[in-house]
N, C-alpha and C positions, 0 to 999 in steps of 0.2 A: 622578269623585266618586261615592261610594256613594249619595248622595241622588238622582242622576240617573235610574237605572233605576226607583227607587221613584216619582219624580215622573212619569215616563212612564207607568208602570202606573196611577198615580192618575188622570192625565188621561184615559187610555183607558177605565178603568172608570167614571170620572165621566161621560164622554160617553154611554156605553152606558146607565148607570143613569138619568141625567137624561132621556134620550130616552124610555125606557120610562115614567118617571113622568109626563112631559109628556103622553103619549098617554092616560093614565088620568085626568087632571084636566079637569073641566068641569062645567057645571051639570047636564047629564044624566049619569046613571050609565052607565058603559060597562065592564061586566065583560069582560075580554079573552077569557075562555073562550067568551063568547056570540057572538063575531065570526063564527065559522064556522057557527053555527046560526041566527042571527037576522039577517035581511036589513036591518032597521033599524039594528042595531048596526054592521054592516059599512059601511053607507052613511055613518053618522056618523063612523066612523073615516076613511074615504076622502075624504069631502067637507070635514071640518072639522079633526079632531084631527091626522091625518098631515100635511096641507098646512101647518098652523100650525107644527108641530114642525120640519118640514123647512125652513120659511122662517126660523125662529129659528136653526137650525144654519148655514144658508147665509149669513145676514146677519152672524152673529157671526164666522164664519170670514172673510168678505169684508172687514168693517170692520177686523179685526185685521191682515190683510195690507195693506190700504190705509194704515193707520197706520204699519206697518213700512216700506213703500215710501216714504211721504212723509218719514219720519224719515231715510231714507238720502239722499233727494234734497236735503233741507234741511241734512243733516249736524247734526241736533239731536234729542236724545232726548225733548224736551218738547213735541212738536207732534203733532197728529192732524187729520183732515179737518174736524172740527167746530170746532176752535180756530184754524183758519187761513183761514176764509172759504169753504172748499170746499162744505160743507153748505149754508151760507147762499146761496152762488151757485147751487147746484142748486135751492133753493127759489125763487130769483128767476126761474130758467128755467121752472119749473113754472107760476109765477104768470103769466109773460109768455105762455106757450102757452095757458093757461086764458083769459086776456083776449082774445087774438087769435083763438083757435080753441076756442070753448066746448065743442064736441063732440069734441075731440081724444081719441084713444085713449091708453091707458097707455103704449104704445110711443112715440107721438108726444111725450107729456110727458117720457118718459125721454130721448128724443133732445134735446129742448130743454134739459132739465136738465143733460145731459152736456156740451153745448156751453158753457153758461154756467159750469158747474163747472170745465171745462178752462180757460176764459178767466180765471176768478177765481183758480184755483190758479197759473196761469202768472204773473199779476201778483204774487201773494204770493211766489212763488219768486224772481222777478227782484229784488224789493226786499230779500228776506231775504239774498240773496247779497251785497248791498251793505252790510249791517250789519257792524259790527266783529266778527270772530270771537272776540275776547278777551272779549266780553260775551254769553255764550250765552243768558242770560235775556231779552235784548232781542227775540229772534226770537219766542218764545211770547207775550211781551207785545204785540208788534206784531200778531201773529196775532189775539189777542183783540180788539184795537181794530179791526183790519181787518174781522174777521167781524162785530163789533158794528155797524159802519157799514153793511155790506151788509144785515144783519138789520133794522136800523132802516129802510132803504129799502124792504125787503119789507113791513114792517109798515105803513109810510105808504101805499104803493101799494094794499095790501089794504084799508086803512081807507077810502081814497078810492073804491075800487071795491066797498065793502061785502062784502068777502071775508075778513074777519078770522077768522071761525069756520072757514072753509075752510083758511086758512093754518095755523091751530092744529093741524090734523091732521098737517101736515108737520113742525111744530116739536116735537111731543110723540110720540116713537116708541112705538108699541104694536102688538100683533099680533091684537087682537080681531076685526078685519075681514078677516083672512086666511082665504080659503076656496079650494077648488079652482077654478081659472080666474082667480084674482087674484094668484097668487104665482109663476107659472111663469117669468116674466122673471128671477127671482132665480137661476135655474140658470146665468145668465151669470156670476154671481159665482164659481161653481165653475170656470168657464173662466178667469176672471181669476186665481184662485189657482194653477191649473195653469200659466198663462203666467208668473206671478211666479216659480214654482219653476224653469221652463225657463230664464229669464234671470237666475237668482239670482247666478251667478258674475259676470256683467257688471254687475249692480247693486252687488255687493261692490266691484268695481274703481271704479265710478263714485263710490262713497262716499269714495274717497281724494282726490277733487278732479279738476278739469278737466286740469291739467297732467300729473298722474300717469296719468290715463286715456289721454290722447293719447300719452304716452310708451310705454304698453303696447299701443298699437295699437287702442284701443277708440274707436268713434265715440261720443264723449261726448254730443253734442247729440242723436243719435238715441235713445240709451238713456234720456236725460232725458225726451224727448218720449213715449217708450213708457211710462215710469213715470207721467207726468202723465195719460196716457190711462187707465191702470189705476185710478189714484186717482179720476179724474173719473167714470168709468163705475160703479165700485163705490159711490161716494158718491151719485150721482144715482139709481141703482136703489134704494138703501136709503131715500132721502128720498121717492121717488115711491110706493113700495110700503108702507113701514112708518113713515116719518118719521125725524127726526133722533134718533140714539142716541149719547150721549156716552160718553167714557172708554174704550170698547173698544179703539180704535186707539191710545190713549195708554198704558194700563197693561199690556196684554197683551204687546206686544213687549219692554217693560222687564222684566217678570216672567220671560219665557222667556230673555232674554239673561243674566239672573242665573244660571240653571241650565245653560244650554248655550253661553254665550259668544256670539261674533259670527260664527260659521260660518253664514252665511245659508242655504245650501242645506240643511243638516241641521236647522236650527232652524225653517225655514219651515213644514213640516207641523205642527209642534207649536204654532207661533203660531196657525195656523188652528184646530186642535183646542181650544186653550185659549180662544180667542175664542168658539167655539161653546159650550164648557162654561160660561163666565162669563155669556153672554147667556141660555142655557137656565136656569141657576140663578136669575138675576134675574127672568126671566119667570115661573118657577114660584112664586117668592116673591110677586110681584105678584098672582098669581092666587089665592094662599092666604090672604094677610093679611086681606082683607075678603070672603072667599068667601061668597056666589057672585058678588060684584062684583070688579072688577079695578082694580088700580093700574097705570098705564102703565109699561112696562118702562124707559122713559127716566127716569122719576122714581126708580125703584128703583136704577137704575145711577148716577144722580146722587149717591145716598148711598153705595152700595157702592164705586163708582169713585173718589169723592173720598177715601174712607178708604184705599183701596189706593194711590192716588197719594201721599198724605201719608206712608204707610209707605215707599214707594219713595224719597221725598225725604229722610226722616229716616235711612233706611238708608244712602243715599249719603253723607250728612253724617257719620254715625258712622264709616264706613269711611275717609273722608277724614281 
């Protein structure tokens, strides 16, 4: 398709341009030409602007890949970690670690969040596979209810422990607190993206179902477990460092599949890049609407992502 090279060029140019724009936006002026002559400007770039921008890119890419992997495991295009209880389970793990070990490090909270996210996603996947395949909308509906129940439990426990304001940080994704020394764990997301690309062919086979996978010699159970670990780690890292961010894992894989089809290995890098572009654009919008104040990127994505999702739904209906 002629649109495909243009779309790839647009995504690449958009990522580069938005990365540069993000570095220039902030309360303090930062002329990029002064970085090499002004020690204060260089420190501002290295301590605040660059870590924040890199964190946005890593988070956007990771969440898009997590959504893609989860859609493959569930065999449904209308799910993502935030709408299947994964993000809420990660928040429950962070809350549990905070209550039991108040001085726990970010790494400790991430471990706890990963374990609860893995357990929560495993329960969802087990029940989702028991739902009738002829009713594809039952899975996302069940995911919304399932995630809502876990989220309600998190809110109740936080209310009892007087930690509602603390929990609010995890449920509203934003990057204003990202500085050097507080985002480095997000580089694990890059490793998860690379791992997903490495096992892309096996994930493609797994998407055909258990019987087909076993017939082709694939260890179906092991690849499902690996996919669950990737989704849990990505979701927990995002929740612990920046909070819950909706829609990235839902709309990005669907948008890319429209242009590139279902060849997972070739589409996967573009899913990661498109996720980074979407999150960068929404983060920049949130920083500019009420400058010098910020609107959380999760709020901006709630508007932009819902619009994109409706466009995807209506586009599917029209083609059908």
